[in-house]
Every structure is written in C-alpha cells, then in structure tokens.
Backbone and ligand atoms as CSV (ligand in chain L), in Angstrom:
chain,resi,resn,atom,element,x,y,z
A,1,MET,N,N,202.068,-54.408,27.299
A,1,MET,CA,C,201.477,-55.717,27.583
A,1,MET,C,C,202.131,-56.323,28.822
A,2,ASN,N,N,201.292,-56.848,29.682
A,2,ASN,CA,C,201.823,-57.493,30.884
A,2,ASN,C,C,202.479,-58.824,30.551
A,3,SER,N,N,203.612,-59.088,31.176
A,3,SER,CA,C,204.109,-60.459,31.120
A,3,SER,C,C,204.197,-60.945,32.566
A,4,PHE,N,N,204.025,-62.234,32.726
A,4,PHE,CA,C,203.941,-62.794,34.067
A,4,PHE,C,C,205.074,-63.774,34.320
A,5,SER,N,N,205.525,-63.799,35.554
A,5,SER,CA,C,206.469,-64.841,35.924
A,5,SER,C,C,205.716,-65.869,36.771
A,6,TYR,N,N,205.803,-67.117,36.334
A,6,TYR,CA,C,205.082,-68.214,36.986
A,6,TYR,C,C,206.030,-69.068,37.805
A,7,ARG,N,N,205.529,-69.566,38.929
A,7,ARG,CA,C,206.338,-70.434,39.800
A,7,ARG,C,C,205.454,-71.561,40.325
A,8,ILE,N,N,206.068,-72.728,40.436
A,8,ILE,CA,C,205.305,-73.898,40.876
A,8,ILE,C,C,205.875,-74.430,42.190
A,9,GLY,N,N,205.025,-74.992,43.027
A,9,GLY,CA,C,205.483,-75.590,44.285
A,9,GLY,C,C,204.743,-76.886,44.559
A,10,ILE,N,N,205.383,-77.731,45.362
A,10,ILE,CA,C,204.826,-79.046,45.692
A,10,ILE,C,C,204.733,-79.171,47.212
A,11,GLY,N,N,203.733,-79.869,47.682
A,11,GLY,CA,C,203.587,-80.106,49.120
A,11,GLY,C,C,203.123,-81.524,49.387
A,12,ASN,N,N,203.615,-82.074,50.475
A,12,ASN,CA,C,203.314,-83.442,50.897
A,12,ASN,C,C,203.130,-83.445,52.387
A,13,ASP,N,N,202.151,-84.135,52.905
A,13,ASP,CA,C,202.043,-84.219,54.362
A,13,ASP,C,C,201.319,-85.491,54.763
A,14,ILE,N,N,201.635,-85.963,55.952
A,14,ILE,CA,C,200.970,-87.156,56.481
A,14,ILE,C,C,200.819,-86.993,57.988
A,15,HIS,N,N,199.687,-87.417,58.513
A,15,HIS,CA,C,199.495,-87.454,59.962
A,15,HIS,C,C,198.863,-88.785,60.343
A,16,ARG,N,N,199.241,-89.245,61.530
A,16,ARG,CA,C,198.754,-90.512,62.061
A,16,ARG,C,C,197.304,-90.375,62.549
A,17,LEU,N,N,196.486,-91.378,62.256
A,17,LEU,CA,C,195.102,-91.418,62.756
A,17,LEU,C,C,195.073,-92.080,64.130
A,18,VAL,N,N,194.493,-91.368,65.081
A,18,VAL,CA,C,194.416,-91.911,66.447
A,18,VAL,C,C,193.017,-91.660,67.020
A,19,GLU,N,N,192.709,-92.412,68.055
A,19,GLU,CA,C,191.434,-92.187,68.747
A,19,GLU,C,C,191.539,-90.945,69.616
A,20,GLY,N,N,190.398,-90.339,69.881
A,20,GLY,CA,C,190.367,-89.209,70.805
A,20,GLY,C,C,190.723,-87.872,70.178
A,21,ARG,N,N,190.785,-87.819,68.850
A,21,ARG,CA,C,191.042,-86.553,68.152
A,21,ARG,C,C,189.930,-86.327,67.133
A,22,ARG,N,N,189.631,-85.047,66.878
A,22,ARG,CA,C,188.679,-84.723,65.810
A,22,ARG,C,C,189.393,-84.864,64.467
A,23,LEU,N,N,188.664,-85.295,63.448
A,23,LEU,CA,C,189.253,-85.401,62.106
A,23,LEU,C,C,188.974,-84.102,61.345
A,24,ILE,N,N,190.035,-83.333,61.096
A,24,ILE,CA,C,189.920,-82.065,60.363
A,24,ILE,C,C,190.729,-82.190,59.083
A,25,LEU,N,N,190.089,-81.970,57.957
A,25,LEU,CA,C,190.789,-81.969,56.663
A,25,LEU,C,C,190.250,-80.816,55.824
A,26,GLY,N,N,191.148,-80.043,55.272
A,26,GLY,CA,C,190.721,-78.892,54.481
A,26,GLY,C,C,189.914,-77.898,55.306
A,27,GLY,N,N,190.185,-77.860,56.602
A,27,GLY,CA,C,189.495,-76.926,57.489
A,27,GLY,C,C,188.083,-77.354,57.857
A,28,VAL,N,N,187.727,-78.600,57.479
A,28,VAL,CA,C,186.366,-79.088,57.712
A,28,VAL,C,C,186.415,-80.276,58.671
A,29,GLU,N,N,185.538,-80.289,59.652
A,29,GLU,CA,C,185.470,-81.437,60.555
A,29,GLU,C,C,184.648,-82.544,59.912
A,30,ILE,N,N,185.219,-83.743,59.876
A,30,ILE,CA,C,184.581,-84.895,59.245
A,30,ILE,C,C,184.227,-85.907,60.337
A,31,PRO,N,N,182.955,-86.309,60.404
A,31,PRO,CA,C,182.573,-87.275,61.436
A,31,PRO,C,C,183.313,-88.603,61.226
A,32,PHE,N,N,184.051,-89.039,62.240
A,32,PHE,CA,C,184.811,-90.294,62.155
A,32,PHE,C,C,185.207,-90.684,63.567
A,33,ASP,N,N,185.557,-91.960,63.761
A,33,ASP,CA,C,185.885,-92.398,65.116
A,33,ASP,C,C,187.347,-92.127,65.488
A,34,LYS,N,N,188.117,-91.560,64.570
A,34,LYS,CA,C,189.506,-91.194,64.845
A,34,LYS,C,C,189.795,-89.825,64.246
A,35,GLY,N,N,190.918,-89.246,64.677
A,35,GLY,CA,C,191.345,-87.972,64.116
A,35,GLY,C,C,192.848,-87.976,63.904
A,36,LEU,N,N,193.353,-86.907,63.333
A,36,LEU,CA,C,194.776,-86.853,62.981
A,36,LEU,C,C,195.592,-86.256,64.113
A,37,LEU,N,N,196.653,-86.993,64.459
A,37,LEU,CA,C,197.540,-86.583,65.544
A,37,LEU,C,C,198.524,-85.542,65.022
A,38,GLY,N,N,198.700,-84.462,65.776
A,38,GLY,CA,C,199.673,-83.448,65.372
A,38,GLY,C,C,199.765,-82.384,66.438
A,39,HIS,N,N,200.818,-81.574,66.343
A,39,HIS,CA,C,200.973,-80.444,67.273
A,39,HIS,C,C,199.823,-79.456,67.046
A,40,SER,N,N,199.504,-79.248,65.762
A,40,SER,CA,C,198.345,-78.417,65.395
A,40,SER,C,C,197.121,-79.334,65.313
A,41,ASP,N,N,196.153,-78.962,64.486
A,41,ASP,CA,C,194.975,-79.821,64.329
A,41,ASP,C,C,195.242,-81.027,63.422
A,42,GLY,N,N,196.457,-81.106,62.839
A,42,GLY,CA,C,196.839,-82.282,62.057
A,42,GLY,C,C,196.207,-82.354,60.673
A,43,ASP,N,N,195.781,-81.221,60.166
A,43,ASP,CA,C,195.075,-81.151,58.876
A,43,ASP,C,C,196.066,-81.345,57.715
A,44,SER,N,N,196.269,-82.596,57.325
A,44,SER,CA,C,197.325,-82.893,56.349
A,44,SER,C,C,197.045,-82.251,54.988
A,45,LEU,N,N,195.793,-82.145,54.596
A,45,LEU,CA,C,195.480,-81.511,53.308
A,45,LEU,C,C,195.892,-80.036,53.325
A,46,SER,N,N,195.506,-79.334,54.365
A,46,SER,CA,C,195.865,-77.910,54.438
A,46,SER,C,C,197.373,-77.723,54.542
A,47,HIS,N,N,198.044,-78.626,55.253
A,47,HIS,CA,C,199.502,-78.508,55.373
A,47,HIS,C,C,200.177,-78.730,54.018
A,48,ALA,N,N,199.683,-79.680,53.247
A,48,ALA,CA,C,200.268,-79.921,51.918
A,48,ALA,C,C,200.083,-78.692,51.024
A,49,ILE,N,N,198.905,-78.085,51.081
A,49,ILE,CA,C,198.650,-76.891,50.261
A,49,ILE,C,C,199.519,-75.727,50.740
A,50,THR,N,N,199.628,-75.561,52.044
A,50,THR,CA,C,200.465,-74.494,52.605
A,50,THR,C,C,201.918,-74.668,52.155
A,51,ASP,N,N,202.415,-75.890,52.200
A,51,ASP,CA,C,203.793,-76.157,51.770
A,51,ASP,C,C,203.965,-75.937,50.271
A,52,ALA,N,N,202.962,-76.265,49.483
A,52,ALA,CA,C,203.053,-76.042,48.034
A,52,ALA,C,C,203.161,-74.545,47.741
A,53,LEU,N,N,202.392,-73.743,48.454
A,53,LEU,CA,C,202.440,-72.283,48.249
A,53,LEU,C,C,203.782,-71.725,48.701
A,54,LEU,N,N,204.263,-72.174,49.853
A,54,LEU,CA,C,205.575,-71.719,50.333
A,54,LEU,C,C,206.668,-72.134,49.355
A,55,GLY,N,N,206.549,-73.348,48.846
A,55,GLY,CA,C,207.549,-73.841,47.901
A,55,GLY,C,C,207.568,-73.009,46.629
A,56,ALA,N,N,206.396,-72.683,46.130
A,56,ALA,CA,C,206.317,-71.892,44.897
A,56,ALA,C,C,206.964,-70.527,45.077
A,57,ALA,N,N,206.830,-69.956,46.271
A,57,ALA,CA,C,207.397,-68.626,46.536
A,57,ALA,C,C,208.821,-68.706,47.071
A,58,ALA,N,N,209.387,-69.921,47.163
A,58,ALA,CA,C,210.736,-70.138,47.716
A,58,ALA,C,C,210.852,-69.548,49.120
A,59,LEU,N,N,209.859,-69.838,49.934
A,59,LEU,CA,C,209.822,-69.311,51.307
A,59,LEU,C,C,209.956,-70.419,52.347
A,60,GLY,N,N,210.642,-71.503,51.981
A,60,GLY,CA,C,210.879,-72.556,52.958
A,60,GLY,C,C,209.693,-73.482,53.094
A,61,ASP,N,N,209.442,-73.930,54.321
A,61,ASP,CA,C,208.339,-74.872,54.526
A,61,ASP,C,C,207.564,-74.520,55.783
A,62,ILE,N,N,206.488,-75.237,55.984
A,62,ILE,CA,C,205.562,-74.923,57.074
A,62,ILE,C,C,206.250,-75.007,58.442
A,63,GLY,N,N,207.211,-75.937,58.559
A,63,GLY,CA,C,207.909,-76.105,59.835
A,63,GLY,C,C,208.782,-74.921,60.202
A,64,THR,N,N,209.327,-74.233,59.185
A,64,THR,CA,C,210.180,-73.070,59.489
A,64,THR,C,C,209.330,-71.873,59.915
A,65,HIS,N,N,208.093,-71.804,59.428
A,65,HIS,CA,C,207.229,-70.677,59.786
A,65,HIS,C,C,206.411,-70.960,61.048
A,66,PHE,N,N,206.056,-72.230,61.243
A,66,PHE,CA,C,205.176,-72.596,62.374
A,66,PHE,C,C,205.756,-73.851,63.026
A,67,SER,N,N,206.784,-73.659,63.832
A,67,SER,CA,C,207.491,-74.795,64.419
A,67,SER,C,C,206.568,-75.630,65.303
A,68,ASP,N,N,206.741,-76.967,65.197
A,68,ASP,CA,C,205.939,-77.836,66.076
A,68,ASP,C,C,206.499,-77.871,67.497
A,69,LYS,N,N,207.568,-77.065,67.744
A,69,LYS,CA,C,208.083,-76.910,69.117
A,69,LYS,C,C,207.500,-75.655,69.769
A,70,ASP,N,N,206.812,-74.842,68.975
A,70,ASP,CA,C,206.311,-73.554,69.468
A,70,ASP,C,C,204.941,-73.746,70.113
A,71,PRO,N,N,204.851,-73.461,71.423
A,71,PRO,CA,C,203.567,-73.675,72.112
A,71,PRO,C,C,202.419,-72.842,71.545
A,72,ARG,N,N,202.763,-71.744,70.823
A,72,ARG,CA,C,201.704,-70.927,70.199
A,72,ARG,C,C,200.865,-71.743,69.237
A,73,TRP,N,N,201.470,-72.777,68.631
A,73,TRP,CA,C,200.774,-73.528,67.575
A,73,TRP,C,C,200.188,-74.836,68.082
A,74,ALA,N,N,200.235,-75.063,69.392
A,74,ALA,CA,C,199.633,-76.286,69.941
A,74,ALA,C,C,198.122,-76.245,69.700
A,75,GLY,N,N,197.626,-77.267,69.024
A,75,GLY,CA,C,196.188,-77.342,68.737
A,75,GLY,C,C,195.712,-76.305,67.741
A,76,ALA,N,N,196.657,-75.679,67.031
A,76,ALA,CA,C,196.303,-74.556,66.144
A,76,ALA,C,C,195.382,-74.993,65.013
A,77,ASP,N,N,194.504,-74.076,64.640
A,77,ASP,CA,C,193.674,-74.220,63.447
A,77,ASP,C,C,194.591,-73.991,62.242
A,78,SER,N,N,194.741,-74.989,61.398
A,78,SER,CA,C,195.674,-74.875,60.264
A,78,SER,C,C,195.255,-73.804,59.265
A,79,MET,N,N,194.021,-73.335,59.344
A,79,MET,CA,C,193.595,-72.225,58.486
A,79,MET,C,C,194.407,-70.965,58.805
A,80,VAL,N,N,194.873,-70.853,60.051
A,80,VAL,CA,C,195.722,-69.714,60.440
A,80,VAL,C,C,197.041,-69.762,59.658
A,81,PHE,N,N,197.611,-70.956,59.521
A,81,PHE,CA,C,198.873,-71.112,58.772
A,81,PHE,C,C,198.652,-70.739,57.298
A,82,LEU,N,N,197.576,-71.282,56.746
A,82,LEU,CA,C,197.313,-71.072,55.323
A,82,LEU,C,C,197.059,-69.589,55.030
A,83,ARG,N,N,196.281,-68.967,55.888
A,83,ARG,CA,C,195.987,-67.538,55.708
A,83,ARG,C,C,197.271,-66.713,55.793
A,84,HIS,N,N,198.114,-67.040,56.767
A,84,HIS,CA,C,199.366,-66.301,56.944
A,84,HIS,C,C,200.256,-66.425,55.705
A,85,VAL,N,N,200.330,-67.633,55.162
A,85,VAL,CA,C,201.168,-67.842,53.982
A,85,VAL,C,C,200.597,-67.072,52.783
A,86,CYS,N,N,199.294,-66.991,52.661
A,86,CYS,CA,C,198.692,-66.198,51.584
A,86,CYS,C,C,199.038,-64.721,51.745
A,87,VAL,N,N,199.102,-64.246,52.967
A,87,VAL,CA,C,199.518,-62.855,53.210
A,87,VAL,C,C,200.976,-62.667,52.774
A,88,LEU,N,N,201.843,-63.627,53.113
A,88,LEU,CA,C,203.255,-63.541,52.693
A,88,LEU,C,C,203.358,-63.456,51.168
A,89,LEU,N,N,202.544,-64.242,50.477
A,89,LEU,CA,C,202.567,-64.227,49.007
A,89,LEU,C,C,202.091,-62.871,48.479
A,90,THR,N,N,200.996,-62.391,49.045
A,90,THR,CA,C,200.443,-61.095,48.600
A,90,THR,C,C,201.467,-59.983,48.805
A,91,GLU,N,N,202.152,-60.009,49.947
A,91,GLU,CA,C,203.174,-58.988,50.238
A,91,GLU,C,C,204.283,-58.993,49.183
A,92,ARG,N,N,204.515,-60.156,48.581
A,92,ARG,CA,C,205.571,-60.277,47.561
A,92,ARG,C,C,205.020,-60.126,46.148
A,93,GLY,N,N,203.748,-59.784,46.030
A,93,GLY,CA,C,203.156,-59.522,44.715
A,93,GLY,C,C,202.648,-60.753,43.995
A,94,PHE,N,N,202.647,-61.891,44.695
A,94,PHE,CA,C,202.197,-63.129,44.049
A,94,PHE,C,C,200.680,-63.290,44.135
A,95,GLN,N,N,200.115,-63.870,43.073
A,95,GLN,CA,C,198.728,-64.331,43.085
A,95,GLN,C,C,198.715,-65.831,42.816
A,96,ILE,N,N,197.690,-66.486,43.305
A,96,ILE,CA,C,197.545,-67.920,43.059
A,96,ILE,C,C,196.866,-68.124,41.708
A,97,ALA,N,N,197.495,-68.948,40.862
A,97,ALA,CA,C,196.842,-69.323,39.597
A,97,ALA,C,C,195.898,-70.491,39.859
A,98,ASN,N,N,196.454,-71.603,40.330
A,98,ASN,CA,C,195.601,-72.734,40.701
A,98,ASN,C,C,196.338,-73.686,41.630
A,99,ILE,N,N,195.562,-74.516,42.279
A,99,ILE,CA,C,196.076,-75.530,43.198
A,99,ILE,C,C,195.368,-76.838,42.881
A,100,ASP,N,N,196.139,-77.915,42.845
A,100,ASP,CA,C,195.554,-79.244,42.699
A,100,ASP,C,C,196.050,-80.100,43.858
A,101,ALA,N,N,195.160,-80.809,44.501
A,101,ALA,CA,C,195.531,-81.592,45.682
A,101,ALA,C,C,194.868,-82.960,45.656
A,102,THR,N,N,195.523,-83.903,46.300
A,102,THR,CA,C,194.976,-85.256,46.446
A,102,THR,C,C,195.062,-85.689,47.909
A,103,ILE,N,N,193.945,-86.174,48.425
A,103,ILE,CA,C,193.918,-86.774,49.767
A,103,ILE,C,C,194.087,-88.279,49.590
A,104,LEU,N,N,194.946,-88.877,50.408
A,104,LEU,CA,C,195.131,-90.333,50.393
A,104,LEU,C,C,194.604,-90.876,51.710
A,105,ALA,N,N,193.467,-91.538,51.657
A,105,ALA,CA,C,192.829,-92.032,52.875
A,105,ALA,C,C,192.029,-93.288,52.562
A,106,GLU,N,N,192.182,-94.290,53.398
A,106,GLU,CA,C,191.393,-95.520,53.190
A,106,GLU,C,C,189.947,-95.302,53.634
A,107,ARG,N,N,189.783,-94.667,54.761
A,107,ARG,CA,C,188.480,-94.335,55.322
A,107,ARG,C,C,188.618,-93.030,56.081
A,108,PRO,N,N,187.602,-92.260,56.322
A,108,PRO,CA,C,186.245,-92.420,55.798
A,108,PRO,C,C,186.171,-91.956,54.340
A,109,LYS,N,N,184.999,-92.060,53.755
A,109,LYS,CA,C,184.785,-91.582,52.386
A,109,LYS,C,C,184.940,-90.064,52.365
A,110,MET,N,N,185.777,-89.565,51.477
A,110,MET,CA,C,186.057,-88.128,51.429
A,110,MET,C,C,185.110,-87.365,50.504
A,111,MET,N,N,184.634,-88.044,49.467
A,111,MET,CA,C,183.879,-87.338,48.417
A,111,MET,C,C,182.746,-86.452,48.954
A,112,PRO,N,N,181.963,-86.948,49.943
A,112,PRO,CA,C,180.851,-86.093,50.409
A,112,PRO,C,C,181.318,-84.784,51.041
A,113,HIS,N,N,182.583,-84.728,51.465
A,113,HIS,CA,C,183.087,-83.559,52.197
A,113,HIS,C,C,183.897,-82.598,51.330
A,114,ILE,N,N,184.189,-83.015,50.112
A,114,ILE,CA,C,185.070,-82.204,49.271
A,114,ILE,C,C,184.470,-80.832,48.914
A,115,PRO,N,N,183.170,-80.743,48.616
A,115,PRO,CA,C,182.637,-79.396,48.344
A,115,PRO,C,C,182.831,-78.431,49.513
A,116,ALA,N,N,182.640,-78.908,50.732
A,116,ALA,CA,C,182.835,-78.041,51.904
A,116,ALA,C,C,184.303,-77.664,52.074
A,117,MET,N,N,185.206,-78.621,51.809
A,117,MET,CA,C,186.649,-78.323,51.904
A,117,MET,C,C,187.035,-77.262,50.878
A,118,LYS,N,N,186.524,-77.441,49.649
A,118,LYS,CA,C,186.845,-76.471,48.592
A,118,LYS,C,C,186.359,-75.082,48.967
A,119,ALA,N,N,185.137,-75.010,49.468
A,119,ALA,CA,C,184.565,-73.709,49.828
A,119,ALA,C,C,185.385,-73.064,50.947
A,120,LYS,N,N,185.738,-73.861,51.947
A,120,LYS,CA,C,186.476,-73.322,53.101
A,120,LYS,C,C,187.880,-72.856,52.686
A,121,LEU,N,N,188.592,-73.716,51.959
A,121,LEU,CA,C,189.970,-73.388,51.579
A,121,LEU,C,C,190.005,-72.192,50.622
A,122,ALA,N,N,189.063,-72.157,49.686
A,122,ALA,CA,C,189.019,-71.032,48.742
A,122,ALA,C,C,188.757,-69.727,49.495
A,123,GLU,N,N,187.874,-69.789,50.470
A,123,GLU,CA,C,187.571,-68.592,51.260
A,123,GLU,C,C,188.822,-68.119,52.012
A,124,VAL,N,N,189.522,-69.044,52.644
A,124,VAL,CA,C,190.709,-68.681,53.427
A,124,VAL,C,C,191.814,-68.124,52.525
A,125,MET,N,N,191.948,-68.679,51.322
A,125,MET,CA,C,192.991,-68.214,50.398
A,125,MET,C,C,192.523,-67.033,49.560
A,126,ALA,N,N,191.248,-66.660,49.706
A,126,ALA,CA,C,190.652,-65.569,48.924
A,126,ALA,C,C,190.809,-65.815,47.424
A,127,ILE,N,N,190.498,-67.056,47.011
A,127,ILE,CA,C,190.499,-67.391,45.578
A,127,ILE,C,C,189.113,-67.911,45.213
A,128,ASP,N,N,188.875,-68.049,43.908
A,128,ASP,CA,C,187.623,-68.629,43.466
A,128,ASP,C,C,187.723,-70.163,43.600
A,129,PRO,N,N,186.654,-70.823,44.012
A,129,PRO,CA,C,186.722,-72.288,44.140
A,129,PRO,C,C,187.167,-72.989,42.856
A,130,SER,N,N,186.945,-72.350,41.705
A,130,SER,CA,C,187.359,-72.974,40.441
A,130,SER,C,C,188.881,-73.030,40.295
A,131,GLN,N,N,189.601,-72.304,41.154
A,131,GLN,CA,C,191.070,-72.337,41.113
A,131,GLN,C,C,191.652,-73.469,41.952
A,132,LEU,N,N,190.780,-74.227,42.587
A,132,LEU,CA,C,191.222,-75.274,43.516
A,132,LEU,C,C,190.558,-76.590,43.162
A,133,ASN,N,N,191.359,-77.632,43.013
A,133,ASN,CA,C,190.822,-78.972,42.794
A,133,ASN,C,C,191.271,-79.881,43.935
A,134,ILE,N,N,190.344,-80.651,44.462
A,134,ILE,CA,C,190.682,-81.620,45.510
A,134,ILE,C,C,190.197,-82.985,45.064
A,135,LYS,N,N,191.119,-83.929,45.045
A,135,LYS,CA,C,190.791,-85.304,44.686
A,135,LYS,C,C,190.984,-86.176,45.927
A,136,ALA,N,N,190.393,-87.354,45.926
A,136,ALA,CA,C,190.609,-88.272,47.041
A,136,ALA,C,C,190.706,-89.676,46.489
A,137,LYS,N,N,191.642,-90.443,47.072
A,137,LYS,CA,C,191.745,-91.837,46.672
A,137,LYS,C,C,192.186,-92.680,47.857
A,138,THR,N,N,191.906,-93.955,47.787
A,138,THR,CA,C,192.403,-94.865,48.814
A,138,THR,C,C,193.810,-95.303,48.406
A,139,ASN,N,N,194.450,-96.054,49.276
A,139,ASN,CA,C,195.772,-96.592,48.941
A,139,ASN,C,C,195.676,-98.086,48.658
A,140,GLU,N,N,194.467,-98.516,48.257
A,140,GLU,CA,C,194.245,-99.927,47.866
A,140,GLU,C,C,194.695,-100.901,48.955
A,141,GLY,N,N,194.535,-100.480,50.216
A,141,GLY,CA,C,194.876,-101.381,51.322
A,141,GLY,C,C,196.361,-101.520,51.593
A,142,LEU,N,N,197.174,-100.758,50.873
A,142,LEU,CA,C,198.629,-100.916,51.005
A,142,LEU,C,C,199.220,-99.907,51.985
A,143,ASP,N,N,200.209,-100.312,52.676
A,143,ASP,CA,C,201.019,-99.557,53.650
A,143,ASP,C,C,200.180,-98.881,54.736
A,144,ALA,N,N,200.793,-97.949,55.474
A,144,ALA,CA,C,200.144,-97.380,56.663
A,144,ALA,C,C,198.831,-96.677,56.311
A,145,ILE,N,N,198.804,-96.025,55.155
A,145,ILE,CA,C,197.566,-95.345,54.741
A,145,ILE,C,C,196.491,-96.389,54.447
A,146,GLY,N,N,196.870,-97.421,53.745
A,146,GLY,CA,C,195.938,-98.484,53.391
A,146,GLY,C,C,195.405,-99.228,54.600
A,147,ARG,N,N,196.218,-99.310,55.656
A,147,ARG,CA,C,195.766,-99.965,56.893
A,147,ARG,C,C,194.935,-99.021,57.759
A,148,GLY,N,N,194.740,-97.799,57.295
A,148,GLY,CA,C,193.932,-96.848,58.054
A,148,GLY,C,C,194.667,-96.244,59.235
A,149,GLU,N,N,196.008,-96.259,59.180
A,149,GLU,CA,C,196.793,-95.710,60.296
A,149,GLU,C,C,197.152,-94.241,60.100
A,150,ALA,N,N,196.913,-93.727,58.912
A,150,ALA,CA,C,197.313,-92.344,58.621
A,150,ALA,C,C,196.508,-91.818,57.443
A,151,ILE,N,N,196.459,-90.491,57.352
A,151,ILE,CA,C,195.898,-89.832,56.165
A,151,ILE,C,C,196.952,-88.866,55.636
A,152,ALA,N,N,197.231,-88.981,54.346
A,152,ALA,CA,C,198.250,-88.139,53.715
A,152,ALA,C,C,197.595,-87.242,52.668
A,153,ALA,N,N,198.349,-86.267,52.217
A,153,ALA,CA,C,197.872,-85.400,51.138
A,153,ALA,C,C,199.051,-84.891,50.337
A,154,GLN,N,N,198.782,-84.632,49.078
A,154,GLN,CA,C,199.770,-84.056,48.163
A,154,GLN,C,C,199.124,-82.842,47.508
A,155,ALA,N,N,199.934,-81.847,47.195
A,155,ALA,CA,C,199.390,-80.661,46.509
A,155,ALA,C,C,200.458,-80.047,45.613
A,156,VAL,N,N,200.004,-79.452,44.525
A,156,VAL,CA,C,200.860,-78.577,43.727
A,156,VAL,C,C,200.140,-77.231,43.603
A,157,ALA,N,N,200.958,-76.190,43.578
A,157,ALA,CA,C,200.400,-74.842,43.469
A,157,ALA,C,C,201.162,-74.085,42.389
A,158,LEU,N,N,200.429,-73.356,41.567
A,158,LEU,CA,C,201.037,-72.457,40.586
A,158,LEU,C,C,200.691,-71.031,40.997
A,159,ILE,N,N,201.748,-70.221,41.142
A,159,ILE,CA,C,201.531,-68.813,41.499
A,159,ILE,C,C,202.208,-67.942,40.435
A,160,PHE,N,N,201.824,-66.678,40.403
A,160,PHE,CA,C,202.415,-65.786,39.379
A,160,PHE,C,C,202.429,-64.354,39.875
A,161,LYS,N,N,203.280,-63.570,39.225
A,161,LYS,CA,C,203.217,-62.115,39.424
A,161,LYS,C,C,203.633,-61.406,38.141
A,162,SER,N,N,203.195,-60.154,38.024
A,162,SER,CA,C,203.581,-59.364,36.853
A,162,SER,C,C,205.062,-59.066,36.925
A,163,LYS,N,N,205.732,-59.166,35.790
A,163,LYS,CA,C,207.171,-58.862,35.752
A,163,LYS,C,C,207.388,-57.363,35.802
L,1,MG,MG,MG,201.459,-81.634,58.927
C-alpha cells in the first residue's frame, strides 16, 4: 500500500497599481486603467501561488529563483516562473494536491475573470482546475489595497509524494 508524505506551503504577494501598465493576474489580462508595477509582469496572484509551491517543497522563495535584479526577468511573463517551479517539484517527485488562493483588490471586479485565471493557471501547472480555488475580496476601503493603490494575493498549496 502506498503511503504519502504531505507538505504545505504559504505565499503572499503585493504589487503597486500604476498607470501605464497592463493588469495581469493569474496569467490573464484584465481590462483596467492601471496595472501592477514590478520587475516582471507584476502578477501578484501567480507570485503568491509560486511562493506557496516553493514553500511546500522547502525550495526558498520566488526571489531566490528569479531575482528582480536579473535583467532576464525584466517584464517576464510570470507563467514562466510558475512553470519552472512545477518542473522543480516534478523533479523531486512531488505532485500538487490542491491550491487555494485569495486576491485582495478593491477594483476592478475579479469574479468575471476567475474562470479564465483558473483555466490558465491549471494548464500551466498541469493540474485539473478542480485542484485550484481562487477567491477574490475587497479590503473594505481600508489601507493601500482599499484605496486602490495595490493588489495583493495569498495562497496555500498542498503537495505530496509517495514515501
Ligand atoms: Mg511579486
């Protein structure tokens, strides 16, 4: 009988909303008058998920693998980071059990875009969409997120491998 070893990881990320940038979340472009500032595309949801997976595998964090000082990652598609981390997990025998994530954004409305984010992220991670949950909430007008100055995300990931 197989027995499995399970590991959990957490991820948190925030990027500032500025004019003149495209808004990319979960690998999906969302029509809005501002976008997320970052060395890469600033996709805070994908970064939180990437960090949760790295955390679960005890492989450090997104900054150690994809430094924001490295010109290779300037304007990078964050799907590249997520895909790479999934390869690292596969190489170590890990599979993803499930991921749960929350987007914290005052505007724009996220709900209409969540199915596309789920489809895109599941495809990049090579998992079934049922293994991924994405929630969205406002910050009730409080702090930088509530003032519409930033969009943050949180994620937890459970991974496992056969012992
Ligand atoms: Mg980030």
